[in-house]
C-alpha positions as CSV (number, residue, x, y, z in Angstrom):
1,M,-20.9,-0.2,-12.4
2,D,-21.4,-3.8,-13.5
3,D,-18.3,-5.4,-12.2
4,T,-18.8,-8.9,-11.0
5,R,-15.1,-9.8,-10.2
6,P,-14.7,-11.1,-6.7
7,L,-12.9,-8.8,-4.4
8,T,-9.9,-11.1,-4.0
9,E,-9.2,-10.4,-7.7
10,V,-6.5,-8.0,-8.4
11,V,-7.9,-4.7,-9.7
12,S,-5.6,-2.1,-11.5
13,A,-6.5,1.5,-12.1
14,G,-4.4,4.5,-13.4
15,R,-4.9,7.8,-14.8
16,T,-6.2,8.0,-18.3
17,G,-4.6,10.4,-20.9
18,K,-1.3,10.7,-22.3
19,R,0.6,11.8,-19.1
20,Q,2.5,9.0,-17.4
21,A,1.5,8.4,-13.8
22,A,4.0,9.8,-11.1
23,A,4.7,6.5,-9.5
24,K,3.5,2.8,-9.6
25,I,2.0,1.9,-6.2
26,L,0.6,-1.3,-4.9
27,V,-2.0,-1.2,-2.1
28,I,-2.8,-4.2,0.0
29,E,-5.9,-3.9,2.2
30,D,-8.4,-6.3,3.2
31,M,-11.3,-4.0,3.8
32,P,-13.0,-3.1,0.5
33,S,-14.2,0.4,1.6
34,V,-10.7,1.4,2.8
35,L,-9.0,-0.1,-0.3
36,M,-11.4,1.8,-2.6
37,S,-10.7,4.9,-0.7
38,L,-6.9,4.6,-0.7
39,Q,-7.1,3.7,-4.5
40,A,-9.2,6.8,-5.4
41,N,-7.1,9.1,-3.4
42,L,-3.7,7.8,-4.9
43,V,-5.2,7.8,-8.5
44,S,-6.4,11.4,-8.0
45,G,-2.8,12.2,-6.9
46,G,-1.7,11.0,-10.4
47,H,-0.4,7.6,-9.6
48,D,-0.6,4.2,-11.3
49,V,-2.3,2.1,-8.6
50,T,-2.8,-1.9,-8.4
51,C,-4.8,-3.2,-5.6
52,A,-4.8,-6.5,-3.8
53,T,-7.3,-7.5,-1.1
54,D,-4.8,-10.0,0.8
55,G,-1.3,-10.4,1.7
56,I,-0.7,-13.4,-0.6
57,T,-1.9,-11.8,-3.6
58,G,0.1,-8.7,-2.8
59,L,3.3,-10.6,-2.2
60,R,2.8,-12.5,-5.5
61,L,2.5,-9.1,-7.3
62,I,5.6,-7.8,-5.5
63,F,7.4,-10.7,-6.9
64,D,6.1,-10.2,-10.4
65,T,6.0,-6.5,-10.8
66,M,8.5,-3.8,-9.9
67,F,6.6,-1.0,-7.7
68,D,8.0,2.1,-6.5
69,L,5.8,2.1,-3.3
70,V,3.8,-0.6,-1.4
71,V,1.0,0.6,0.9
72,T,0.0,-2.3,2.9
73,D,-2.3,-2.9,6.0
74,I,-0.7,-4.8,8.8
75,W,-3.5,-6.7,10.4
76,M,-4.9,-8.8,7.7
77,P,-6.0,-12.6,7.8
78,G,-3.6,-15.1,6.3
79,L,-0.2,-13.4,5.2
80,N,0.0,-10.1,7.4
81,G,1.4,-7.0,6.3
82,V,4.7,-7.5,8.5
83,D,5.5,-10.5,6.4
84,V,4.6,-8.7,3.3
85,I,7.0,-6.0,4.1
86,S,9.9,-8.2,5.2
87,R,9.5,-10.7,2.3
88,G,8.8,-7.9,-0.1
89,R,11.8,-5.9,0.9
90,A,14.1,-9.2,0.5
91,R,12.7,-9.4,-3.3
92,S,12.7,-5.7,-4.1
93,P,15.1,-3.7,-1.9
94,G,14.6,-0.6,-3.8
95,T,10.7,-0.6,-3.2
96,R,9.4,1.9,-0.5
97,F,6.9,0.4,2.0
98,L,4.1,2.4,3.7
99,A,2.5,0.5,6.4
100,I,-1.1,1.4,7.5
101,T,-2.6,0.2,10.8
102,G,-5.5,0.8,13.0
103,G,-3.5,-0.8,15.8
104,D,-3.2,-4.2,16.9
105,P,-6.3,-6.5,17.5
106,E,-6.2,-5.4,21.1
107,G,-6.8,-1.8,20.0
108,S,-3.3,-0.3,20.8
109,A,-1.3,1.4,17.9
110,A,1.8,1.9,19.8
111,P,3.1,-1.6,19.4
112,S,2.2,-2.0,15.9
113,V,4.0,1.2,14.9
114,T,7.1,0.2,16.6
115,G,7.1,-3.2,15.6
116,V,6.3,-2.5,11.9
117,K,9.2,0.0,11.6
118,N,11.5,-2.8,13.1
119,F,10.3,-5.1,10.3
120,G,11.4,-2.8,7.5
121,A,8.4,-0.2,7.0
122,D,9.8,3.2,5.7
123,A,6.8,4.8,7.4
124,V,3.7,4.1,9.3
125,L,0.2,5.9,9.1
126,V,-2.3,5.0,11.9
127,K,-6.0,4.9,10.8
128,P,-8.0,6.9,10.5
129,F,-6.0,9.5,8.7
130,V,-7.1,12.1,6.2
131,R,-6.3,12.2,2.6
132,A,-3.6,14.8,3.0
133,A,-1.7,12.7,5.5
134,L,-1.6,9.8,2.9
135,L,-0.5,12.1,0.2
136,A,2.2,13.7,2.0
137,A,3.6,10.3,3.3
138,V,3.6,8.8,-0.2
139,T,5.2,12.2,-1.6
140,A,7.9,12.0,1.1
141,L,8.7,8.4,0.5
142,L,8.8,8.8,-3.4
143,S,11.1,12.0,-3.0
144,E,13.4,10.2,-0.6
145,S,13.8,7.7,-3.6
146,G,14.5,10.2,-6.1
147,L,11.1,9.2,-7.8
148,P,8.7,11.7,-9.1
149,S,5.9,12.3,-6.5
């Protein structure tokens, strides 16, 4: 693959063929390996996935595009996931938000999970998680919204 675009550039990927993707999902994650894994798993699940490597780019995308679901890391440099969720929800109240976290920088997941739900996340996954847990959370959130999952 000869892709020389910087990692901060927005990358979009979706299913090929005539069938439409089940949902339009934005993934915001600052770790490239985690971002690529999330993207691959969601695309293989039939979704149209747009990626951003930072909260500022992700929030701009939320302001410019209607997404069914936003999957965002919490602990990112610059604009963190809590800010993305609270500002994104204000801009797009119908969008579902799935927060993912490895815990706070001190290593504890419990405060992150409680805090994120207080700031408007519809669900939280604690890293590391398996593909099945990701797809189950996505399916549940989309189903609650009446969207195809």
